[in-house]
C-alpha positions as CSV (number, residue, x, y, z in Angstrom):
1,M,46.6,-24.6,200.6
2,K,45.4,-21.6,202.4
3,A,46.7,-20.3,205.7
4,R,44.1,-21.8,208.1
5,R,42.4,-19.3,210.3
6,C,40.6,-20.7,213.3
7,S,37.2,-19.5,214.3
8,Q,35.9,-20.2,217.8
9,S,32.3,-20.5,216.9
10,A,30.3,-20.1,213.7
11,R,27.5,-17.8,214.7
12,Q,27.5,-14.9,212.3
13,A,26.1,-16.2,209.0
14,A,23.9,-18.9,207.6
15,P,25.9,-21.9,206.5
16,S,26.4,-21.7,202.7
17,S,26.1,-25.4,202.1
18,A,22.4,-25.4,203.2
19,W,21.3,-23.3,200.3
20,A,19.9,-26.2,198.3
21,A,17.3,-26.8,201.1
22,L,16.7,-23.1,201.5
23,L,16.0,-22.7,197.8
24,L,13.3,-25.3,198.0
25,A,11.9,-23.6,201.0
26,A,12.0,-20.3,199.2
27,L,9.9,-21.7,196.4
28,L,7.3,-22.9,198.8
29,A,7.4,-19.9,201.2
30,P,4.8,-17.7,199.5
31,A,2.3,-20.6,199.5
32,L,3.0,-21.6,203.1
33,A,3.1,-18.1,204.6
34,A,0.0,-17.0,206.5
35,R,-1.7,-13.8,205.5
36,A,-1.8,-12.0,208.8
37,G,-1.5,-8.5,210.4
38,S,2.0,-7.2,211.1
39,P,3.0,-5.8,214.5
40,D,2.7,-2.1,215.3
41,W,6.5,-1.7,215.6
42,L,7.0,-2.9,212.1
43,Q,4.2,-0.6,210.7
44,A,5.7,2.3,212.5
45,A,9.2,1.6,211.1
46,A,7.7,1.3,207.6
47,R,6.0,4.8,207.9
48,Q,9.2,6.6,208.8
49,P,10.2,9.4,206.4
50,L,13.5,8.4,204.7
51,P,16.3,10.5,203.3
52,V,17.4,10.2,199.7
53,Y,19.9,7.3,199.3
54,P,22.3,6.7,196.5
55,S,20.8,4.9,193.5
56,D,22.9,1.8,194.1
57,T,21.7,1.2,197.7
58,E,20.3,-2.3,198.0
59,A,18.2,-1.7,201.1
60,V,17.9,0.4,204.2
61,M,17.5,-1.0,207.7
62,L,14.5,0.9,209.0
63,L,15.0,-0.4,212.6
64,D,17.6,-2.3,214.5
65,E,16.4,-2.9,218.1
66,Q,18.1,-5.0,220.7
67,V,16.6,-5.3,224.2
68,T,18.8,-7.1,226.7
69,T,17.5,-8.2,230.1
70,V,19.9,-9.7,232.6
71,S,18.5,-11.8,235.5
72,D,20.1,-11.9,238.9
73,T,21.2,-15.5,238.1
74,G,23.3,-14.2,235.2
75,E,20.9,-15.5,232.5
76,I,20.5,-13.0,229.6
77,K,17.4,-12.7,227.5
78,T,17.7,-10.7,224.3
79,R,14.9,-9.7,221.9
80,Y,15.9,-8.6,218.4
81,R,13.7,-6.6,216.0
82,R,14.8,-5.7,212.6
83,A,13.0,-4.1,209.6
84,Y,14.3,-3.5,206.1
85,K,13.0,-1.6,203.1
86,I,14.2,-3.4,199.9
87,L,15.3,-0.8,197.3
88,R,17.0,-3.0,194.6
89,P,16.8,-6.6,193.5
90,E,20.1,-7.3,195.2
91,G,18.5,-6.4,198.5
92,R,16.3,-9.5,198.5
93,K,18.9,-11.2,200.6
94,F,17.7,-9.2,203.6
95,G,14.5,-11.3,203.6
96,T,16.6,-14.3,204.8
97,V,16.9,-14.6,208.6
98,S,19.5,-16.9,210.1
99,V,19.4,-17.4,213.9
100,Y,21.7,-19.7,215.8
101,Y,21.1,-21.7,219.0
102,D,23.2,-24.2,221.0
103,S,23.5,-25.8,224.3
104,E,24.0,-22.4,226.0
105,T,21.6,-20.4,223.9
106,R,17.9,-21.2,223.5
107,L,15.8,-19.7,220.7
108,T,12.5,-19.0,222.3
109,Y,10.7,-17.1,219.6
110,L,11.1,-16.4,215.8
111,K,8.6,-14.7,213.5
112,G,8.8,-12.7,210.3
113,W,6.5,-10.5,208.2
114,S,6.3,-9.0,204.7
115,L,4.6,-5.7,204.0
116,P,4.2,-5.5,200.2
117,A,3.8,-2.0,198.7
118,A,0.6,-3.4,197.1
119,G,-1.3,-6.4,198.3
120,K,-1.8,-8.4,201.5
121,E,0.8,-8.9,204.2
122,Y,2.5,-12.2,204.9
123,E,3.6,-13.8,208.2
124,V,6.0,-16.6,208.7
125,K,6.7,-18.4,212.0
126,E,9.4,-20.6,213.5
127,K,7.7,-23.7,212.2
128,D,8.3,-22.5,208.7
129,A,12.0,-22.2,209.2
130,V,14.6,-24.5,207.8
131,E,16.8,-26.1,210.5
132,T,20.4,-26.8,209.6
133,S,23.9,-27.0,211.1
134,P,27.1,-25.2,210.0
135,F,28.8,-27.0,207.2
136,G,32.5,-26.8,206.4
137,V,35.6,-27.9,208.3
138,A,33.9,-28.5,211.7
139,L,33.9,-32.1,212.8
140,Y,31.5,-31.4,215.6
141,E,29.8,-28.3,216.8
142,D,26.6,-28.0,218.8
143,T,25.5,-24.8,217.0
144,R,22.4,-25.1,215.0
145,Y,20.6,-22.6,212.8
146,K,17.0,-21.8,212.0
147,V,16.7,-20.0,208.7
148,L,13.5,-18.2,207.9
149,L,12.7,-17.0,204.4
150,I,10.4,-14.0,204.4
151,P,8.3,-14.0,201.2
152,A,7.9,-11.0,198.9
153,A,11.3,-9.4,199.8
154,D,11.1,-7.4,196.6
155,P,12.0,-3.8,195.8
156,G,9.6,-1.4,197.3
157,N,8.5,-3.8,200.0
158,V,9.2,-3.9,203.7
159,V,10.2,-7.0,205.6
160,G,10.9,-7.5,209.3
161,Y,11.5,-10.1,211.8
162,E,11.6,-10.6,215.6
163,Y,13.2,-13.3,217.7
164,E,14.3,-13.9,221.3
165,Q,17.2,-15.8,222.7
166,K,17.9,-16.9,226.3
167,R,21.5,-17.7,227.1
168,R,23.8,-18.6,229.9
169,P,26.8,-16.6,229.0
170,F,30.4,-17.5,229.9
171,V,31.2,-13.8,230.3
172,L,28.9,-11.0,231.3
173,Q,29.4,-8.8,228.3
174,D,27.6,-7.8,225.1
175,R,28.2,-6.1,221.8
176,W,25.7,-4.0,219.9
177,M,26.7,-3.8,216.2
178,F,24.6,-0.9,215.0
179,Q,26.4,-0.1,211.8
180,D,26.0,-2.3,208.8
181,E,26.8,-2.7,205.0
182,I,23.6,-0.8,204.3
183,P,22.3,2.5,205.8
184,V,20.5,2.3,209.2
185,R,17.6,4.7,209.7
186,R,17.2,4.0,213.4
187,A,18.9,1.8,215.9
188,R,18.4,1.4,219.6
189,F,19.8,-0.7,222.4
190,I,17.9,-1.2,225.7
191,L,19.5,-2.7,228.7
192,E,17.8,-3.9,231.9
193,L,19.9,-5.0,234.9
194,P,19.0,-6.4,238.3
195,Q,19.0,-4.1,241.3
196,G,22.5,-3.1,242.4
197,W,24.3,-4.3,239.2
198,E,26.5,-1.8,237.4
199,F,27.6,-1.6,233.8
200,E,30.4,0.0,231.7
201,A,29.7,1.1,228.1
202,T,32.4,1.6,225.5
203,W,31.8,3.1,222.1
204,L,34.0,2.0,219.2
205,N,34.4,3.9,216.0
206,H,31.6,6.2,217.0
207,A,31.2,9.3,219.2
208,R,30.3,8.4,222.7
209,Q,26.6,8.9,223.7
210,E,25.2,8.9,227.2
211,P,22.2,6.6,227.8
212,Q,18.7,7.8,228.6
213,A,16.9,6.5,231.6
214,A,14.1,4.2,230.5
215,G,12.8,3.0,233.8
216,E,14.2,1.5,237.0
217,N,17.5,-0.1,236.2
218,R,16.8,0.3,232.5
219,W,18.8,2.4,230.0
220,L,18.4,3.3,226.4
221,W,20.9,4.2,223.7
222,E,19.6,5.3,220.3
223,V,21.3,6.4,217.1
224,E,19.8,7.6,213.8
225,D,20.9,7.8,210.1
226,I,24.0,5.7,210.4
227,P,25.7,5.5,207.0
228,A,26.6,2.2,205.3
229,V,30.1,0.8,205.6
230,E,30.8,0.9,201.9
231,D,33.5,-1.3,200.4
232,E,36.6,0.6,199.4
233,P,39.8,-0.8,197.8
234,A,42.4,-1.9,200.4
235,M,40.3,-0.7,203.3
236,P,40.6,-2.3,206.8
237,P,38.3,-5.2,207.7
238,W,34.8,-3.6,207.8
239,R,34.2,-4.6,211.4
240,A,37.4,-2.7,212.3
241,V,35.8,0.5,211.1
242,A,32.1,0.0,211.8
243,G,30.5,1.6,214.8
244,W,29.5,-0.6,217.8
245,L,28.8,-0.4,221.5
246,A,30.4,-2.8,224.0
247,V,28.8,-3.3,227.4
248,S,30.2,-5.1,230.4
249,Y,28.0,-6.1,233.4
250,F,29.2,-6.2,237.0
251,P,27.0,-8.2,239.4
252,T,26.7,-8.1,243.1
253,R,26.6,-11.9,243.6
254,P,30.1,-13.3,244.4
255,G,29.4,-16.4,242.3
256,L,28.9,-14.4,239.2
257,Q,31.8,-12.0,239.6
258,A,34.3,-14.3,237.9
259,K,32.3,-13.8,234.7
260,S,32.9,-10.0,234.9
261,H,35.9,-8.8,233.0
262,G,36.9,-5.2,233.7
263,S,40.5,-5.6,232.6
264,W,42.7,-7.6,230.4
265,G,44.1,-9.2,233.5
266,D,40.6,-10.5,234.3
267,V,40.2,-11.9,230.9
268,G,43.6,-13.7,231.1
269,Q,42.8,-15.1,234.5
270,W,39.5,-16.5,233.2
271,Y,41.2,-18.2,230.3
272,A,44.1,-19.5,232.4
273,R,41.5,-21.2,234.6
274,L,39.7,-22.6,231.5
275,T,42.9,-24.2,230.2
276,A,44.5,-25.3,233.4
277,G,45.8,-28.9,233.4
278,R,45.3,-29.5,229.7
279,R,48.9,-29.5,228.6
280,Q,50.2,-32.6,230.4
281,A,52.3,-35.0,228.4
282,T,51.6,-38.7,228.4
283,P,54.4,-41.3,227.9
284,E,53.3,-41.7,224.3
285,M,53.7,-38.0,223.7
286,K,57.1,-38.0,225.4
287,Q,58.2,-40.8,223.2
288,K,57.1,-38.9,220.1
289,V,59.0,-35.8,221.2
290,A,62.1,-38.0,221.6
291,E,61.6,-39.4,218.1
292,L,61.0,-36.1,216.4
293,T,64.0,-34.4,218.1
294,A,66.5,-37.3,217.7
295,G,69.4,-36.2,215.6
296,Q,68.5,-32.5,215.9
297,A,71.7,-30.7,216.9
298,T,70.3,-27.6,218.5
299,L,67.4,-26.5,220.7
300,L,66.2,-24.3,217.8
301,D,66.2,-27.3,215.5
302,K,64.2,-29.4,218.0
303,M,61.7,-26.6,218.4
304,R,61.3,-26.4,214.6
305,A,60.8,-30.2,214.4
306,L,58.0,-30.1,217.0
307,A,56.4,-27.1,215.3
308,A,56.3,-28.8,212.0
309,F,54.6,-31.8,213.6
310,A,51.9,-29.6,215.0
311,Q,51.5,-27.7,211.7
312,R,51.3,-30.6,209.3
313,D,50.8,-33.9,211.2
314,V,47.8,-32.7,213.3
315,R,44.9,-32.2,210.9
316,Y,42.9,-29.0,211.3
317,V,39.3,-29.8,212.3
318,A,37.2,-27.3,214.1
319,I,35.5,-28.7,217.2
320,A,33.5,-26.0,219.0
321,I,31.2,-27.1,221.8
322,G,30.6,-25.6,225.2
323,I,32.0,-22.5,226.8
324,G,31.7,-20.6,223.6
325,G,34.1,-22.9,221.8
326,Y,37.1,-21.4,223.7
327,Q,38.2,-24.4,225.8
328,P,40.8,-26.6,224.2
329,H,40.8,-30.3,224.4
330,P,43.5,-31.9,226.6
331,A,46.8,-32.4,224.8
332,P,46.7,-36.2,225.1
333,E,43.3,-36.3,223.3
334,V,44.6,-34.1,220.5
335,F,47.7,-36.2,220.2
336,S,45.8,-39.4,220.1
337,N,43.2,-38.2,217.5
338,R,45.8,-36.3,215.4
339,Y,43.2,-33.5,214.8
340,G,42.1,-30.3,216.4
341,D,41.5,-26.7,215.8
342,C,43.7,-23.7,216.6
343,K,43.5,-23.9,220.4
344,D,44.0,-27.6,220.3
345,K,47.1,-27.4,218.2
346,V,48.5,-24.7,220.5
347,T,47.7,-26.9,223.5
348,L,49.4,-29.9,222.1
349,L,52.5,-28.0,220.8
350,G,52.8,-26.3,224.2
351,A,52.9,-29.6,226.0
352,M,55.5,-31.1,223.6
353,L,57.7,-28.0,223.8
354,A,57.7,-28.3,227.6
355,E,59.4,-31.7,227.1
356,I,62.5,-30.0,225.6
357,G,62.5,-27.3,228.2
358,L,60.7,-24.5,226.4
359,Q,57.8,-22.9,228.2
360,S,55.0,-21.3,226.3
361,H,51.8,-19.3,226.7
362,Y,48.5,-19.0,224.9
363,V,47.9,-15.9,222.8
364,L,44.3,-15.1,221.9
365,I,43.9,-12.9,218.8
366,H,41.5,-12.1,215.9
367,T,42.5,-13.0,212.3
368,D,41.3,-9.5,211.1
369,R,43.6,-6.8,212.2
370,G,41.8,-4.0,214.0
371,Q,39.0,-6.2,215.5
372,V,40.6,-6.2,219.0
373,T,40.7,-2.8,220.7
374,P,42.5,-2.0,223.9
375,D,39.5,-0.2,225.2
376,F,37.2,-3.3,225.5
377,P,38.8,-6.2,227.5
378,S,36.8,-9.2,226.4
379,M,36.9,-12.7,225.2
380,L,34.3,-11.7,222.6
381,N,37.1,-10.0,220.7
382,F,38.9,-13.2,219.7
383,N,38.5,-16.0,217.1
384,H,42.0,-17.5,217.0
385,A,44.7,-18.8,219.2
386,I,48.5,-18.9,218.7
387,L,51.5,-19.6,220.9
388,A,54.1,-17.4,222.6
389,I,57.3,-19.5,223.1
390,R,59.8,-18.3,225.7
391,L,63.3,-18.6,224.3
392,P,66.6,-18.8,226.3
393,A,68.6,-15.6,226.2
394,D,71.6,-17.5,224.7
395,L,69.6,-19.1,221.8
396,P,70.8,-17.8,218.5
397,A,68.3,-15.4,217.0
398,E,68.8,-16.6,213.4
399,N,65.7,-16.0,211.3
400,L,63.5,-15.5,214.4
401,Y,61.9,-12.3,213.1
402,A,58.7,-12.8,215.1
403,A,60.6,-12.7,218.4
404,V,60.3,-9.8,220.8
405,E,61.7,-8.9,224.2
406,H,59.1,-9.0,227.0
407,P,59.9,-7.1,230.2
408,Q,59.0,-10.1,232.5
409,L,59.2,-13.2,230.2
410,G,62.3,-12.4,228.3
411,R,62.6,-13.2,224.6
412,V,59.2,-14.5,223.3
413,L,58.6,-16.0,219.9
414,F,55.0,-15.7,218.4
415,F,54.1,-18.7,216.3
416,D,50.9,-19.9,214.7
417,P,50.8,-23.7,214.4
418,T,47.5,-23.6,212.6
419,D,49.2,-22.0,209.6
420,S,50.8,-24.9,207.8
421,I,53.1,-23.0,205.5
422,T,54.5,-20.2,207.7
423,P,57.6,-21.5,209.6
424,P,58.7,-20.6,213.1
425,G,60.3,-17.1,213.1
426,Q,57.8,-15.8,210.5
427,L,54.3,-14.6,211.2
428,P,51.2,-14.6,209.0
429,S,50.6,-11.2,207.6
430,Y,47.1,-10.9,209.3
431,L,48.6,-11.4,212.7
432,Q,51.3,-8.7,212.3
433,A,50.7,-5.3,214.0
434,N,47.6,-7.0,215.6
435,Y,46.6,-7.0,219.2
436,G,46.7,-10.3,221.1
437,L,46.0,-11.4,224.7
438,L,49.1,-13.0,226.2
439,V,47.9,-15.4,228.8
440,T,50.2,-16.1,231.8
441,E,49.8,-17.8,235.2
442,D,49.3,-14.3,236.7
443,G,46.6,-13.2,234.3
444,G,46.7,-11.6,230.9
445,E,48.3,-8.7,229.1
446,L,47.2,-7.2,225.8
447,V,50.3,-7.0,223.5
448,K,50.8,-5.8,220.0
449,L,52.5,-8.4,217.8
450,P,55.4,-7.1,215.7
451,L,55.2,-5.8,212.2
452,L,58.0,-7.6,210.5
453,K,60.5,-5.4,208.7
454,P,60.2,-5.0,204.9
455,A,63.4,-6.9,204.3
456,V,61.9,-10.0,205.9
457,N,59.1,-10.1,203.3
458,R,61.2,-10.0,200.1
459,L,60.7,-10.5,196.4
460,L,63.7,-10.4,194.2
461,R,62.9,-10.9,190.5
462,T,65.9,-11.0,188.0
463,A,65.7,-11.6,184.3
464,K,68.2,-12.0,181.5
465,L,66.3,-11.3,178.2
466,S,67.1,-10.6,174.6
467,L,65.1,-8.4,172.2
468,S,65.0,-9.2,168.4
469,S,64.8,-6.5,165.7
470,T,61.1,-7.6,165.2
471,G,60.2,-6.8,168.8
472,T,60.2,-10.4,170.2
473,L,61.4,-10.6,173.8
474,A,62.7,-13.9,175.1
475,G,64.7,-15.1,178.1
476,Q,64.7,-16.5,181.6
477,V,63.3,-15.0,184.8
478,Q,64.1,-16.0,188.4
479,E,62.0,-15.1,191.4
480,V,63.3,-15.5,194.9
481,R,60.7,-15.0,197.6
482,W,61.0,-14.7,201.4
483,G,58.3,-14.3,204.1
484,V,54.8,-13.2,203.0
485,P,55.5,-13.1,199.2
486,A,56.8,-16.7,199.5
487,T,53.7,-17.7,201.5
488,Q,51.4,-16.1,198.9
489,R,53.0,-17.8,195.9
490,R,53.3,-21.1,197.8
491,A,49.6,-21.1,198.6
492,S,48.6,-20.4,195.0
493,L,50.8,-23.2,193.7
494,I,50.0,-25.8,196.4
495,D,46.3,-25.1,196.1
496,T,46.6,-25.9,192.4
497,P,46.9,-29.5,191.1
498,A,50.4,-30.1,189.8
499,P,49.4,-30.4,186.1
500,E,47.7,-27.0,186.3
501,R,50.4,-25.0,188.1
502,R,51.8,-23.6,184.8
503,K,48.5,-21.7,184.6
504,V,49.4,-19.7,187.8
505,L,52.4,-18.3,186.0
506,E,50.6,-17.9,182.7
507,N,47.9,-15.8,184.4
508,F,50.6,-13.6,185.8
509,L,52.5,-13.2,182.5
510,A,49.3,-12.4,180.7
511,E,49.0,-9.2,182.6
512,F,52.2,-7.8,181.0
513,L,53.1,-9.7,177.9
514,P,51.1,-9.9,174.6
515,G,51.3,-13.1,172.7
516,F,53.6,-14.9,175.0
517,N,54.6,-18.6,175.2
518,L,55.7,-20.0,178.6
519,Q,58.3,-22.5,177.7
520,T,59.6,-23.9,181.0
521,V,58.8,-23.7,184.7
522,E,60.9,-24.8,187.6
523,V,60.0,-24.5,191.3
524,E,62.4,-25.1,194.2
525,N,61.6,-25.5,197.9
526,L,57.8,-25.5,197.3
527,E,57.1,-27.6,200.4
528,E,60.3,-26.7,202.3
529,Y,58.6,-23.9,204.1
530,D,61.7,-22.7,206.0
531,K,63.6,-22.0,202.8
532,N,63.3,-19.4,200.2
533,L,60.8,-20.2,197.4
534,I,62.5,-20.0,194.0
535,V,60.6,-20.0,190.7
536,R,62.4,-20.0,187.4
537,Y,60.7,-19.8,184.0
538,Q,61.4,-19.0,180.4
539,F,59.1,-17.3,177.9
540,V,58.9,-15.9,174.4
541,A,56.7,-12.8,173.8
542,Q,56.0,-11.8,170.2
543,S,55.7,-8.1,169.4
544,Y,56.6,-7.0,172.9
545,A,58.5,-3.9,171.5
546,K,56.5,-1.8,169.1
547,T,57.9,-0.7,165.8
548,A,57.7,2.9,164.6
549,G,59.5,3.2,161.3
550,D,63.2,2.4,162.1
551,L,62.5,2.6,165.8
552,L,61.7,0.0,168.4
553,L,59.7,1.3,171.4
554,L,60.5,-0.8,174.5
555,R,59.0,-0.7,177.9
556,P,61.9,-1.7,180.3
557,R,59.5,-2.6,183.1
558,V,58.7,-6.0,181.7
559,L,56.9,-7.7,184.6
560,G,55.2,-6.7,187.8
561,Q,53.3,-3.5,188.6
562,K,53.8,-1.3,191.6
563,G,51.7,1.7,190.5
564,D,48.3,0.9,192.2
565,D,45.1,2.6,191.1
566,L,43.3,1.7,194.4
567,L,42.7,5.4,195.2
568,E,41.5,6.1,191.6
569,R,38.7,3.5,191.9
570,Q,36.5,5.5,194.3
571,K,32.9,5.9,193.2
572,K,32.3,9.1,191.4
573,G,31.3,12.0,193.7
574,K,32.2,10.1,196.9
575,E,35.1,10.8,199.2
576,R,37.3,8.0,200.6
577,Q,36.1,7.3,204.1
578,Y,38.6,4.7,205.4
579,P,42.4,4.3,205.7
580,V,44.4,2.2,203.3
581,E,45.7,-1.0,204.8
582,F,48.4,-3.1,203.2
583,E,48.8,-6.8,203.9
584,A,52.4,-6.5,205.1
585,A,55.5,-4.4,205.0
586,T,57.5,-5.7,202.1
587,L,60.6,-5.0,199.9
588,Q,60.3,-5.9,196.2
589,S,63.1,-5.6,193.7
590,D,63.4,-6.1,190.0
591,V,66.6,-6.3,187.9
592,F,65.9,-6.8,184.2
593,E,68.8,-7.1,181.7
594,I,67.7,-6.8,178.1
595,E,70.2,-7.5,175.3
596,L,69.3,-5.1,172.5
597,P,69.3,-6.2,168.8
598,S,72.4,-5.6,166.8
599,G,72.6,-2.1,165.4
600,Y,70.2,-0.6,167.9
601,T,71.1,2.0,170.4
602,V,69.0,3.9,173.0
603,D,68.4,7.5,171.9
604,E,67.5,8.9,175.3
605,L,67.3,7.4,178.8
606,P,64.6,8.6,181.2
607,P,66.0,10.1,184.4
608,P,66.2,8.1,187.6
609,V,63.1,8.2,189.8
610,E,63.2,8.3,193.6
611,L,60.1,8.7,195.7
612,D,59.8,8.4,199.5
613,T,57.0,8.8,202.0
614,D,56.4,7.6,205.6
615,F,54.5,4.6,204.2
616,V,55.9,3.6,200.9
617,A,59.0,4.2,198.8
618,Y,60.0,3.6,195.2
619,K,63.1,4.1,193.0
620,S,64.1,3.1,189.5
621,R,67.0,3.5,187.2
622,I,67.9,2.5,183.6
623,E,71.4,2.1,182.3
624,V,72.9,0.9,179.0
625,N,76.3,-0.8,178.8
626,G,77.7,-2.8,175.9
627,G,74.4,-3.2,174.1
628,V,72.6,-4.4,177.3
629,L,69.8,-2.3,178.8
630,R,69.7,-2.8,182.6
631,Y,66.5,-1.8,184.4
632,Q,66.4,-1.7,188.2
633,R,63.6,-0.7,190.6
634,E,62.8,-1.1,194.2
635,Y,59.4,-0.8,195.9
636,M,59.0,-0.8,199.7
637,V,56.0,-0.8,201.9
638,K,57.1,0.5,205.3
639,D,53.9,0.5,207.3
640,V,50.6,-1.3,206.8
641,R,48.2,1.5,207.5
642,V,47.9,4.9,205.8
643,P,45.5,7.2,207.6
644,T,42.8,9.0,205.6
645,E,44.4,12.4,206.1
646,R,47.5,11.1,204.2
647,L,45.7,9.5,201.3
648,E,46.3,12.4,198.8
649,E,50.0,11.9,199.4
650,L,49.6,8.2,198.7
651,K,47.6,8.9,195.5
652,K,50.3,11.3,194.2
653,F,52.9,8.6,194.9
654,Y,51.1,5.9,193.0
655,R,50.5,8.3,190.0
656,Q,54.2,9.0,189.8
657,V,55.0,5.3,190.0
658,A,52.5,4.5,187.3
659,A,53.9,7.2,185.0
660,D,57.4,5.8,185.5
661,E,56.3,2.2,184.8
662,R,54.7,3.3,181.5
663,S,57.8,5.0,180.2
664,S,59.5,3.5,177.1
665,V,62.9,3.9,175.5
């Protein structure tokens, strides 16, 4: 069971389940494609001189052009032109074009071309495209796709496509994503507005550039030689580091001004209007609230009972139609159907909580930390909804780690009812230290959700083991997990059929123990999500300690590894570009007691190790008492982001940890 993340609309990629149909179309495409001349813009892009790219570059985007024309009625027409030169076989994927349309967005034109290095050109049109819908968890969504397969997308060849969309936007804003996973030779954005309209441009992850005048009420932005966003271990989500331009439009017509969002307050007011009147409780809902809370002694217990109902009795099904997929269904409808997506679950739970006297507010957020920036107030930033529950001042704060004090609202608890295994008081790791829009009756406020303290996300692993004179290690291990480590292990176990759950532990042990035999496994509180997860297991590992004459060489660090080589895995000759981002702040402790074989003593103990930085800390100690070797260590992640200028410090830290973990006695 994975922590469900809600997406407001599926508009970024072709639906993977359609590939069977696309494969057939791909086989037919070269035969069906017309041999025709390519447009001048594509030929010009293909003739551009190119810099030398690394040998593993799959393709280069020769041109990324977006021309946006806004009419005085608020309708937006956008023409897209893209051209690629394929450099490696892996780059053939850039010959597949996926374009969406729905009830608010019309696809008016679609065409693609192939310019082989040798041979005749190919042209494919909209009639050659495969039409499909998003597949997955959505029950109903009015988004459709047209997928066009451009033939001869082979190394050395150039492919390009052009399409046009007309849309009636729910907000007058746009985003130009000019940086990609491959290098971009040239990108331009052209904006044309009606007379008297104004705009505001915001650059993200890129130096600000002023537009060039390109005619009356027409502006041009252009960038060149944009490097690829290359994957790095433990980097932030790539959209959080890629360069893009955000543009807000401000009309003169009063009827359209409600769609202009110049502040977070404007965005909040828009969403408050969109959700008004949707959290009213019916008699059936009130009866269910009474049933669920009967016998619950405290207000906190009642809140937890209602939260559990929303998490696990209301099935997650994405239903995204109209108004960008942002408007929730009325709470009675969600209650009756017993299904809904993130915003529906939030709506229903908010209505039910009101029946026990707890007021709540929508919080809009993105499930990738760093996607929302304070500099660009926009609904386009979000793909998820959670709840902010207002708590009475006298309510005990027991285990409510995700609660914060708000200057106007008092104590507020952030809670995600879409995540079925994270109880109230905890917060999924991807929401921590993340910006969300708190929607109130007066508007909206961008708030930063808390980063839960390391002690909230704990792993305590203890082991009582015995070592034989032949090097066999045997004994019992107990792992107690809280917070994020508990959620991670729960998810891996619940997602695995019961008969195969031993394999989860076996895969873990195989990383550290040669020739082991997992004898028993016992799990407590697997589906009691508000309790610590406890896993106990016994094993026997042959030849764990190595013999050297009369000596036994023993590595006291039996299980688990904290020394991470993430900064050692950088491609040769390339400097790290992006910060390191950890999943969560955490505190992980190990205590291993190893009974030594009779007649053996430890010649020399390594000295204690203690390392501390602003982001991570580590300490370990080995002691021997009465024939028992006791190994203790503690690893703490204090903050989730390490900036690039501090990465050498982090690399040194992990090298020292790895050296300590390799030590033997």
